[in-house]
C-alpha positions in Angstrom: 68.1 -53.7 103.8 67.9 -57.3 105.2 66.9 -57.1 108.8 65.5 -59.7 111.4 64.4 -58.7 114.6 66.3 -55.5 114.2 69.9 -57.5 113.5 71.0 -58.4 110.0 70.2 -61.5 108.5 73.0 -64.3 108.9 73.6 -66.4 105.4 75.5 -69.4 105.4 76.6 -69.8 101.7 78.3 -73.1 100.3 79.9 -72.6 97.1 83.4 -74.2 95.5 83.6 -71.8 92.7 85.7 -68.6 94.0 84.3 -66.3 91.2 80.7 -67.4 91.9 81.3 -67.5 96.0 82.8 -64.1 95.8 80.3 -62.2 93.7 77.4 -63.9 95.4 79.0 -62.8 98.9 79.4 -59.2 97.6 75.8 -58.8 96.3 74.2 -60.1 99.3 76.1 -57.7 101.5 75.4 -55.0 99.2 71.5 -55.9 100.0 72.5 -56.0 103.8 73.1 -59.3 104.5 75.8 -60.6 106.6 77.2 -63.7 104.8 79.4 -66.2 105.7 81.0 -68.1 102.9 82.6 -71.6 102.6 84.4 -73.4 99.7 83.3 -77.2 100.8 80.4 -78.9 102.8 82.7 -80.0 105.7 84.1 -76.3 106.2 80.3 -75.2 105.7 78.8 -77.8 108.4 81.5 -76.4 110.5 80.7 -72.9 110.2 77.0 -73.8 110.7 77.3 -75.6 114.1 79.7 -72.4 115.1 77.3 -69.5 114.0 73.9 -70.8 113.7 72.9 -68.6 110.7 69.3 -67.2 109.8 69.6 -69.5 106.5 71.8 -71.7 104.4 72.7 -71.4 100.7 74.2 -74.5 99.6 75.4 -75.7 96.1 74.7 -79.3 95.2 78.4 -80.0 93.9 81.0 -79.2 96.5 83.9 -80.9 97.7 84.1 -82.6 101.0 80.5 -83.5 101.7 78.1 -82.8 99.1 75.4 -80.2 99.4 72.7 -82.8 99.6 74.4 -84.8 102.4 75.3 -81.0 104.0 71.3 -80.5 104.0 70.6 -83.5 105.7 73.4 -82.8 108.3 71.8 -79.3 109.1 68.3 -80.6 109.0 69.1 -83.2 111.7 70.1 -80.4 113.8 68.0 -77.6 112.9 64.7 -76.3 110.9 66.6 -73.2 109.8 65.7 -72.5 105.9 67.9 -74.2 103.2 67.9 -73.1 99.5 69.5 -75.6 97.3 71.6 -74.0 94.2 71.7 -76.2 91.4 73.3 -76.2 88.0 71.0 -78.0 86.0 67.2 -77.2 86.5 66.3 -80.7 85.1 68.8 -82.5 87.4 68.0 -85.6 90.0 70.0 -83.3 92.2 67.0 -80.8 92.6 64.8 -83.5 93.7 67.2 -85.2 96.0 67.8 -81.9 97.7 64.4 -81.2 98.1 64.1 -84.9 99.9 67.0 -84.2 102.1 64.9 -81.5 103.8 65.8 -78.5 101.6 62.9 -75.8 101.5 63.3 -74.6 97.9 65.9 -74.1 95.2 67.6 -71.9 92.7 69.0 -72.8 89.4 72.3 -71.7 88.1 73.3 -69.1 86.9 71.1 -66.9 88.8 70.6 -63.2 88.7 71.3 -61.7 92.2 68.1 -59.9 92.4 66.4 -63.3 92.0 68.2 -64.9 94.5 67.7 -62.1 97.0 64.1 -62.2 96.3 63.7 -66.2 96.8 66.1 -66.1 100.2 63.3 -62.9 101.6 60.6 -65.0 100.2 61.6 -67.7 102.3 62.5 -65.8 105.6 59.0 -64.1 105.3 57.5 -67.9 106.1 60.2 -68.4 108.7 59.7 -66.7 112.2 62.4 -66.6 114.9 64.3 -69.5 115.7 63.2 -71.3 112.6 59.7 -71.5 113.2 56.6 -70.8 110.8 56.2 -66.9 110.4 53.3 -65.2 111.5 51.3 -63.0 109.0 52.5 -65.2 105.7 51.1 -64.5 102.4 47.5 -65.3 102.6 47.6 -68.6 103.6 46.2 -70.7 106.6 49.9 -69.9 108.4 48.7 -66.4 108.8 45.7 -67.4 111.1 47.8 -69.8 113.3 46.9 -67.9 116.3 43.3 -68.7 116.4 44.2 -71.3 119.1 42.2 -74.1 117.3 43.0 -77.8 117.7 41.9 -79.8 114.5 41.1 -83.1 114.5 41.4 -85.4 111.3 41.1 -89.0 112.6 43.9 -89.8 114.6 45.5 -86.4 113.7 45.6 -83.4 115.6 46.9 -80.2 114.6 47.5 -77.4 117.4 47.4 -74.4 115.1 48.8 -72.1 118.4 51.4 -74.6 119.4 52.4 -75.5 115.9 52.4 -79.1 117.3 51.0 -82.0 115.2 50.4 -85.5 116.6 49.6 -88.6 115.4 48.0 -91.4 117.3 49.2 -89.6 120.3 52.9 -89.3 119.5 54.2 -86.2 118.4 55.3 -85.6 114.6 58.3 -83.5 113.9 57.3 -81.2 110.7 59.8 -78.8 109.4 58.4 -74.9 109.2 57.5 -75.5 105.3 55.6 -78.9 106.2 54.1 -77.3 108.9 52.7 -74.5 106.5 51.5 -76.9 104.0 49.4 -78.6 106.4 48.1 -75.9 107.7 47.0 -74.8 104.2 45.5 -78.2 103.8 43.9 -78.7 107.1 42.1 -75.0 106.2 40.2 -76.2 103.6 39.6 -80.3 104.1 38.0 -81.7 101.2 39.2 -79.1 99.1 41.2 -79.7 96.3 44.2 -77.2 96.0 46.2 -76.9 93.0 50.2 -76.9 93.2 50.1 -73.6 91.8 48.1 -72.6 94.6 50.3 -74.1 97.1 53.2 -72.6 95.8 51.6 -68.8 95.8 50.3 -69.9 99.6 53.0 -71.8 100.7 56.2 -70.6 98.9 54.9 -67.1 98.7 55.5 -67.5 94.9 53.7 -64.6 92.7 54.7 -66.3 89.8 54.7 -70.0 88.4 57.4 -72.0 90.1 58.8 -75.6 89.7 55.9 -78.0 91.2 58.2 -80.6 92.1 58.8 -77.9 95.3 55.2 -79.1 95.8 55.4 -82.9 95.2 58.3 -83.7 97.0 57.2 -81.9 100.4 54.1 -83.5 100.3 55.5 -86.8 99.7 57.5 -86.1 102.8 54.5 -85.2 104.7 52.7 -88.1 104.0 55.2 -90.0 105.3 54.6 -88.5 108.6 51.0 -88.0 108.6 50.3 -91.1 107.0 50.6 -91.8 103.3 46.6 -92.1 102.8 45.8 -88.5 104.9 46.6 -86.5 101.5 44.9 -87.7 98.4 46.3 -87.1 94.9 43.7 -85.9 92.3 45.1 -86.4 88.9 44.9 -83.2 86.9 44.1 -81.1 89.5 46.3 -81.2 93.0 46.1 -82.4 96.3 43.4 -82.5 99.1 43.4 -83.2 103.0 41.0 -86.3 103.5 38.3 -84.4 105.8 
């Protein structure tokens, strides 16, 4: 069963295809989720503001307010995890969704069991109110309760308070960006491959799409400084010590 703090996990699902929406809603409900399903982006935004779900599944191509724009609106108001659904794995829509603040994406058509697994993987990374989940999969975020304050030039990372400042100004990070930064800061100067970051930050026990990593690294760079995370071509990324 899908439970969170003793309650069922609430999923907002925005999909305009009636067959996909109804079948997916039934599949998720069979796995114990509470699902609010909406046929368009404007209705989805209204439902999000009214219900504050635990996670949002947004199809890219929906009427009224497309999924990417809806993701941006949600991200302006909340750090709730977002998974985008796209019909084309090679589509620019995937990158646009991630750049808008989505935490992951799933390509249609998808198997119900795969979607549930991806939802649970995302939720494992998030704690109550959208914060990073304690005790995640083997990465730096699992040790975030140590109370250490890390310094990298003008960048300061409070691993207990889950706060980041740059030059004394607080930096607003999504939980996924925070986990990514914690992973880098746990081994400054060490090159981390995209596959390793997928495993540790996104909880993938199998090879995933490395575009997820690349887009989140770029988003993180815009917030903490473009030169703070270095690209090591052919190998991955590292945080400059």
